[in-house]
C-alpha positions in Angstrom: -12.3 6.8 -4.8 -10.2 9.3 -6.7 -6.5 9.0 -7.4 -4.8 12.2 -6.5 -1.2 11.4 -7.3 1.5 8.7 -7.7 3.6 7.7 -4.8 6.3 5.0 -5.0 6.7 1.6 -6.7 7.9 -1.2 -4.4 9.4 -4.6 -5.3 9.6 -7.9 -3.5 10.0 -11.5 -4.3 8.3 -14.7 -3.2 8.3 -18.4 -4.2 5.4 -20.0 -6.0 5.7 -23.6 -7.3 9.4 -23.5 -6.8 9.8 -20.4 -8.9 10.9 -17.0 -7.7 8.3 -14.3 -8.6 9.0 -10.6 -8.6 6.0 -8.7 -7.3 5.8 -5.0 -8.4 3.3 -2.8 -6.5 2.3 0.7 -7.5 1.2 3.0 -4.7 -1.1 6.0 -5.1 -2.4 8.8 -3.0 -6.2 8.6 -3.0 -9.2 10.5 -1.8 -12.1 8.3 -0.5 -15.2 10.0 0.7 -17.5 7.0 1.3 -18.4 4.7 4.1 -18.7 1.5 2.0 -17.1 -1.6 3.4 -13.6 -2.3 1.9 -13.2 -5.8 0.3 -9.9 -7.7 0.7 -8.3 -9.1 -2.4 -8.3 -12.8 -1.3 -6.5 -14.0 -4.4 -3.5 -12.0 -3.1 -4.0 -13.6 0.4 -5.1 -10.2 1.8 -7.4 -11.1 4.6 -8.3 -7.6 6.0 -8.3 -4.1 4.7 -9.0 -0.8 6.5 -8.3 2.9 6.4 -5.8 4.1 9.1 -4.9 7.4 10.6 -1.5 8.3 9.3 -0.7 9.4 12.9 -0.7 5.7 13.8 2.0 4.8 11.3 4.6 3.8 13.9 2.5 0.7 14.7 2.2 -0.2 11.1 5.9 0.4 10.3 6.8 -2.0 13.0 4.6 -4.7 11.5 5.4 -4.2 7.8 7.7 -5.9 5.4 11.0 -3.9 5.0 10.4 -3.4 1.3 7.2 -1.5 2.0 8.4 0.7 4.9 9.5 3.5 2.5 5.8 4.2 1.7 5.4 5.6 5.3 8.2 8.2 4.7 6.9 9.9 1.6 6.2 13.6 1.8 2.5 13.3 0.8 2.2 17.1 0.4 4.2 17.2 -2.8 2.7 14.2 -4.6 -0.1 15.9 -6.5 -0.9 14.4 -9.9 0.2 16.6 -12.8 
């Protein structure tokens, strides 16, 4: 896997042990030219990971937290790493 460029940073909050936690997520444009199985990050309660065709984004937008939806509207052609 190779990071090609930076995308956006997203923020959301959740409760843990009666405390409000701010979660910051950094998104990157990547190149991945392998067939190795992807491994979910279970400590983040991620149960499944997979690569998707960007042309299928309407389905994923409909089933995504609102704070993450802006990731689907980035112009990926202009995000090359400097």
